[in-house]
C-alpha positions in Angstrom: -22.2 11.1 -18.4 -24.1 7.9 -17.9 -24.0 6.0 -14.6 -24.1 2.3 -14.0 -24.0 0.4 -10.8 -21.4 -2.0 -12.3 -17.7 -1.4 -12.0 -16.1 -1.9 -15.4 -12.3 -1.6 -15.8 -12.2 -3.5 -19.1 -10.5 -0.6 -20.8 -7.8 -0.2 -18.1 -4.2 -1.4 -17.9 -3.2 -1.5 -14.2 0.3 -1.7 -12.8 0.7 -2.8 -9.1 3.9 -2.8 -7.1 4.3 -5.0 -4.1 1.9 -7.4 -6.0 3.2 -10.5 -4.3 2.1 -9.3 -0.9 -1.3 -10.2 0.6 -3.1 -6.9 0.1 -1.8 -6.1 -3.4 -2.3 -9.6 -4.6 -5.9 -9.2 -3.5 -6.0 -5.9 -5.4 -4.7 -7.5 -8.5 -7.3 -10.3 -8.4 -10.1 -7.8 -7.7 -9.3 -5.5 -10.7 -8.8 -8.4 -13.0 -12.2 -9.7 -12.1 -13.8 -6.6 -13.5 -11.8 -6.7 -16.8 -8.5 -4.9 -16.2 -5.3 -6.1 -17.7 -2.9 -6.3 -14.7 0.9 -6.0 -14.5 2.0 -7.5 -11.2 5.3 -6.0 -10.2 7.5 -7.2 -7.3 11.1 -7.8 -6.3 10.1 -11.4 -5.7 9.3 -12.5 -9.3 8.4 -16.1 -8.4 5.7 -15.0 -6.0 4.4 -12.4 -8.5 4.3 -15.0 -11.2 2.4 -17.4 -8.9 -0.2 -14.7 -8.2 -0.5 -13.9 -11.9 -1.0 -17.6 -12.7 -3.9 -17.6 -10.2 -5.5 -14.7 -12.0 -5.0 -16.3 -15.4 -6.5 -19.6 -14.1 -9.7 -17.6 -13.3 -9.9 -16.2 -16.8 -8.2 -12.8 -16.2 -5.3 -11.1 -17.9 -2.1 -10.9 -15.7 1.6 -10.8 -16.2 4.4 -10.7 -13.7 7.4 -8.4 -13.8 10.5 -7.9 -11.7 11.4 -4.5 -10.3 13.2 -3.0 -7.3 11.3 0.1 -6.5 14.4 1.7 -5.0 16.4 1.3 -8.3 15.2 3.7 -11.0 17.0 1.7 -13.7 15.2 -1.4 -12.6 11.9 0.5 -12.8 12.6 1.8 -16.2 13.5 -1.7 -17.5 10.2 -2.9 -15.9 8.2 -0.2 -17.6 9.6 -1.1 -21.0 8.6 -4.7 -20.5 5.1 -3.7 -19.2 4.5 -1.4 -22.2 5.5 -4.1 -24.6 3.5 -7.0 -23.0 0.5 -5.2 -21.4 0.3 -1.7 -23.0 0.1 1.9 -21.8 -0.7 2.1 -18.1 -3.9 3.9 -17.1 -3.7 3.2 -13.3 -0.7 2.8 -11.1 -1.1 1.3 -7.6 1.9 1.9 -5.4 1.7 -0.9 -2.9 5.3 -1.9 -2.2 6.3 -1.1 1.5 6.7 -2.6 4.9 8.4 -2.3 8.3 11.6 -3.8 9.7 12.4 -5.0 13.2 15.6 -3.0 13.3 13.6 0.2 13.1 11.3 -0.8 15.9 11.7 -0.1 19.6 11.3 -2.9 22.2 9.0 -0.9 24.4 6.1 1.4 23.9 7.3 3.9 26.5 10.7 5.1 27.7 11.4 4.3 31.4 14.2 5.8 33.5 17.4 3.8 33.0 16.4 2.3 29.6 19.1 4.3 27.9 21.8 2.5 29.9 20.5 -1.0 29.1 22.6 -2.5 26.3 20.1 -5.3 25.7 17.2 -3.0 25.1 16.4 -1.5 21.7 15.3 2.1 22.6 14.7 5.2 20.5 18.2 6.2 21.3 19.7 3.0 19.8 17.8 2.9 16.5 20.3 3.1 13.7 20.1 5.6 10.9 20.5 2.9 8.2 17.6 0.9 9.5 15.4 4.0 9.7 16.4 5.0 6.2 15.6 1.5 4.7 12.1 1.7 6.1 11.5 5.2 5.0 13.0 4.5 1.5 10.9 1.4 1.0 7.6 3.1 1.9 8.2 6.6 0.6 11.1 6.9 -1.8 9.9 3.7 -3.7 6.6 5.4 -4.4 8.3 8.6 -5.6 10.6 6.7 -7.9 7.9 4.4 -9.3 5.6 7.3 -10.0 8.5 9.2 -11.7 9.0 6.3 -14.1 5.4 5.2 -14.7 3.7 8.5 -14.8 5.9 9.8 -17.7 3.4 8.3 -20.2 0.4 8.9 -18.0 0.8 12.7 -18.2 0.0 12.5 -21.9 -3.2 10.5 -21.5 -4.4 11.0 -17.9 -5.0 8.3 -15.4 -5.0 7.5 -11.8 -2.4 6.9 -9.1 -3.5 5.0 -6.0 -1.0 4.9 -3.1 -1.1 2.6 -0.2 -0.8 4.6 3.0 -1.8 3.5 6.5 -3.8 4.5 9.5 -0.3 5.1 11.0 -0.4 8.3 9.0 -3.4 9.4 11.1 -2.4 7.9 14.5 1.3 7.0 14.8 1.7 3.6 16.5 4.0 3.0 19.4 7.3 1.2 18.7 7.4 1.8 15.0 8.5 5.5 14.5 10.1 5.0 11.0 7.1 3.2 9.5 4.6 5.7 11.0 6.6 8.7 9.7 7.1 7.1 6.3 3.4 6.5 5.9 2.6 10.0 7.0 5.0 11.1 4.2 3.1 8.9 1.7 -0.2 10.7 2.6 1.4 14.1 2.3 3.1 13.2 -1.0 -0.3 11.9 -2.3 -1.8 15.4 -1.7 1.2 17.1 -3.3 1.1 14.9 -6.4 -2.7 15.4 -6.8 -2.1 19.1 -7.1 1.0 18.8 -9.3 -0.7 16.4 -11.8 -4.2 18.0 -11.7 -3.9 19.8 -15.0 -2.6 16.7 -16.8 -5.6 14.6 -16.0 -4.0 12.3 -13.5 -5.9 11.8 -10.2 -3.9 10.8 -7.2 -5.4 9.3 -4.0 -4.5 6.9 -1.3 -6.0 4.1 0.6 -5.0 3.9 4.3 -5.7 0.4 5.7 -6.1 -0.1 9.4 -5.2 -3.4 11.2 -5.6 -6.3 8.9 -5.1 -9.9 9.9 -3.0 -11.7 7.3 -0.6 -14.6 7.2 2.3 -12.1 7.3 1.4 -10.6 10.6 -0.3 -13.5 12.3 2.6 -14.1 14.7 2.2 -10.5 15.9 -1.5 -10.6 16.4 -2.0 -14.2 17.8 0.0 -16.3 20.3 0.9 -19.9 19.8 -2.5 -21.0 20.9 -4.3 -18.8 18.4 -5.4 -16.3 21.1 -5.1 -12.5 20.7 -1.9 -11.0 22.0 -1.9 -8.2 24.5 -1.2 -5.7 21.7 -4.1 -7.2 19.6 -6.5 -6.7 22.5 -5.5 -3.0 22.6 -6.1 -2.8 18.8 -9.5 -4.3 19.0 -10.5 -2.3 22.0 -9.7 0.9 20.0 -11.4 -0.2 16.8 -15.1 0.8 17.1 -16.1 -2.0 14.7 -14.5 -4.5 17.0 -12.5 -6.6 14.5 -9.5 -6.8 12.3 -10.0 -5.9 8.6 -9.9 -8.4 5.8 -8.5 -7.7 2.3 -12.1 -7.8 0.9 -12.9 -4.8 3.1 -10.5 -2.7 0.9 -11.9 -3.7 -2.5 -14.9 -1.3 -2.6 -12.6 1.7 -2.0 -10.2 0.4 -4.6 -12.9 0.0 -7.2 -14.3 3.5 -6.4 -10.9 5.2 -6.8 -10.1 3.2 -10.0 -13.3 3.9 -11.9 -13.6 7.4 -13.4 -17.4 7.1 -13.6 -17.5 7.0 -9.8 -14.5 9.1 -8.7 -13.7 11.3 -11.7 -13.7 14.5 -9.6 -11.9 12.9 -6.6 -8.2 13.6 -6.1 -5.9 14.4 -3.2 -7.6 12.4 -0.6 -6.5 9.6 1.8 -9.3 7.2 2.6 -8.9 5.3 6.0 -10.4 1.8 5.9 -9.8 0.9 9.5 -13.1 0.2 11.2 -13.0 3.6 12.9 -9.6 3.3 14.6 -8.4 6.6 13.3 -11.5 8.4 14.5 -11.6 6.9 18.0 -10.2 9.0 20.9 -10.1 6.2 23.4 -12.9 7.6 25.6 
């Protein structure tokens, strides 16, 4: 096998769920720049189309598609459209996910008497429906999407790249459902890697740490643009001393996407977190 220092995905068709989000939009732009034909899939079709238009304006190939990753029929309709307009998928990036305030506790630690405070959202008052929604969005959505899109990939081989989180390594306070769901994503990534190994499908995951984006700016910065107390804790436990940026993920994405570089790599979860998951706090 010949080696080149240049990433070349010009022979790849890539489907990305959650493609209207900040990180997966960045993924779509990055793979299009190195020649991939990209299907941007999202429940918000208008935003996915806007992202696809940006890629086309830069000379890349991109088309937007609607799908609800929790509705198998919706995913099957989406796949039919993708096969018709883009072609057989070689790489699937499962990026749809997120948290919800209803599955988040108000405090990091339980204090005596909290259970009797009706105005406080504690572990004991989290509702099953809210927890299920977060878990389904992050885990079940990946399972269903892979069931649908990998049906053709098992005949030709390919790569599945899941988006996990550093929460899978170090569960964060206040967000039990999201942390548990991302841990499930990492475990499922390993399971799928073994299950699909003989079919030529590699399965890996990228686990981003704390990234500063427009979506979470209100959580990381106060009204004066200063770091919140929680942000100070994050930075102090990140050995590299800063938040991540989407560009910090692209090298790992390229590596896992290109068979020339990672053709014998499957079943791993790569933390891209500035060392957060490795730091003990002392």
